[in-house]
N, C-alpha and C positions, 0 to 999 in steps of 0.2 A: 119758780116765780120770783122768789127773793133774789136768787143768783142772777137772773136776767136783769132785774131792776138795778142790782149793784153794778153789773157789767155796763149797762147803759149810762149810769151815773159816772162810772170811772172813765168811760169813753169821752163824755162831755167835758169832764174835768181836765183830761189830758189835752183835748183839742183847745179848750179855753186858755190853758196855761202854756202849752208847748207847741202849738201848731207851727209847722214850718212856714216862714214868711213867704208870701206869694211871689213877690218879684225875684227874690234870690233863688227860690225853688224852681220857678219857671225858667230862669236863665240857664240853669243846669239841665232841667228835664226836657226842654224842647229840642235838645240835640238829638234825641231819639225820635225817629219817624213815627213810631207807634204811640208816642205821647203827642206829637204835633198834630195828629189827625183827630184827637179827642175833642169833643165839644166842651164848652165851659163847665157844665155840671160834672162831666166825667173827670176833667182835670181837677176840679175841687175835691171830688171823692178820692181820686188817686193820691193827691197831696195829703188828705186826711188819713188814708190807709198807711201811707209811708210814715206819717207822724206816729201812729199807733204801733207800727212795726218797730220803729226805732226805740220806743219805750219798752217793748216786750223782749227785745233781743239784746244780747251782750256781744259787742264787737271787740276783738283783740287781735294782736299780732304775735307771731312766733318770737319776735325779738323782745317783746314786752313793752315796746313803745305804744303809745295811744294812736290808733288810726285816725286819719284826718276826718274832720266833719264832712267834707265834700265826698270822700270815699264812702262813708256810711250812708249819706243821703242817696248817693248813686245806687248802691246795692238795694236800699229800701225801696226806691222808686221802681227799679226794674223788677224786683221780686213781686211787688204789689200789682203790676199790670196783670199778672196771671190771675189774681184773686179779686180784681176790681169789682166784678159782679158776683163774687162768691162770698167768702168770709175768711177772716184771719185765722179761724180755727183750723184751716188746712195746714197752717204752720205751727200749730200748738205743740206738736210732738218734740220740738227741739228748741234750744235757746241760743246756742253758741255759734258765732260766725268768726272764723279765724283767717286772717290774711297772711299769706306768704309773699315775700318780695317778688318771687318769680316761680317758674315751674318747680315742682317738688316731688319727692317720693314719700307718700304717706307711711307713717310707722304703724303698720298693722299686719296681722297674720292672716293668711288665707289657706283654707284646706282644699286640696285638689280632689279629683274624683275618687281617689283611693284612700282619702282620709288623712293624707300626709300634709302636715302644716308647713307652710313656707312663709318667709318674710316677703312682703310686697316689695317689688323692685321696679315697678312701672312708673315712669315719669308722668306727672299729672299737672294740669293747670287749674283743675277744680275737682272737687269730690263732695258728694253728699252722703252722709251716713244716716242710717235709720236711727231716730232719736238724737241725731246730731253728732258732731257739729257739721257745719258746711265749711269747706276749705276752699279758698279762692286765691289765685295768683294776681297780685296787684299789677304786675307788668302786663298781663293779658287783659285785665279789666281796663287799663288805661288805653289799650289798643282796640277796645271794643267797638267804638263808633266807626262805622264804615267797614268793619271787618266782616268776614263771611258768616260768622255766627254770633251768638250772644251767650256768654259764659254764665251770666246770672240766671237768665231764663232757663237755660239748660239744667243747672244744678237745682233750681227751685222747682222745676217740673219733676225732677226725681223726688223731691220732698213730698210733692202732692201725690205722686205715684205711691210712695211708701206709707202715706197716711192710711192706705188700704192693706197694709201688710208689707211683704218683701217687694223689691223693685221688679215688676214684671210687665210694665206697660199697660196695666189695668187699674186705673185709679178708682176711687169710690164714686160710682156714677150716681146721677140724680135719679130720683124715683121714676120720673117720666121717660128715662132713657132705656133703650133695649140693650141688654148685655150681648145678645146674639148679633145685633147690627154692629155694635162696637167691635166685637171679636172678628166678625166677617170682614169689615173694612180694614182693620189694622193688620190682620193676618195676610190678606191678599196683597196689601201694599208692601208689607215687610218681605214676603216671599218674592215679590217682583223686584224689589230693591236688591235683595241678596243674589238673585239670579243675574241681575245686571252687573253687580260688582264682580261676581265670579267670572262673567263673560267679558269683563273689561269694557262694558258698554257705558254710554252716558247715564248718569244718575242725577235725579232732580234734587236729592238731598246729599249732604255730606256722607261719604261712604262709611263713616263711623257709626251711622244709624244701623248698619248691618251687623253690628257686634251682638245685639240682643234686642228682644222686644222692648225692654226698658230704655235702651239707648235710642231706639226708633221713636218712641213716644217723646223723649226729651228733645231730640233733634227736630221732630215734626212740630213740637211746641215752639221752638225757636223760630222756625220758618213761618209758622202760623202768624206770629206777631211781626216779624221782621220783613217778610216778603210773602204776604198772603196769596198773591196771584200765582206765584210759583207753586205753592202747595195745592191750591184749588185747581190749577191747570193740569197737574200731574197725578194727584191723588184726591180727586173730588170727594170721594166717600169719607176719607180720613178728615178732610177739611170740614165736611158737614158734621161729623161726630165731634170735632173740636169746637165748632160753633155752639153745638148743644151743650158740651161740657163746660167750657169757659163762659158761656152765656154772653159771648161777644162775637162780632163779625168784623174783623179788621179790614177785610177786603171791601166790604160795604162802606166802612168809615173812610177808607182811602178814596173811593169813588165819590162820595159825598163831599169830601174836602176839596177835590179838584173842581167841583161845580159843573154846571151844564156846559 
């Protein structure tokens, strides 16, 4: 009880002292379609969530130079669209966000199926580690608007996934959600995508989603916010589960924004 009262007091204090200015924030945020279709109350709550996110996380660069304010605002806003109707506690397990100037090879060791440890050699534009950090390529972030995917949503979907343990495409579901329905929807869609990729057929999602169930969840989350009609038209059961999980319906928002 005391903890929750303190958390509410801290939130009010941060928003009173450090809230992102409305005009400057909207000038940046409205470049994303998933922000442009929000109603005024949703935009206010997203701006407040981004403010709190900026206070809770530490942003740095591999060069040691301070990242720009605009870059930090950008990441905070895009990350917080995922938890707009959830809670910042989904991001509580890590603090550090590190910017690389461009694609990078993360310095980490990976054990193969035989237990042999190898140095990672795969070029990345982003990576989310359990308990942090989140690594992001600035070059690819700056190319994000209008590109085929959303790097920030992808990596922070991984963080949401990992709040329930290892990355497996099965985040911590709400009490009213069915684990069986989630599993059934995602497994059927994942298997369909893998089959299509193997057969060199048309796929509705980036074929990187076929890498693993965790990548499927992250890519599906990107498309859920960026192009909801594409996801609902091809994998409606997955879309329904994501509506229930994120407690948002981007497709309905887009239809309402277009008007009668």
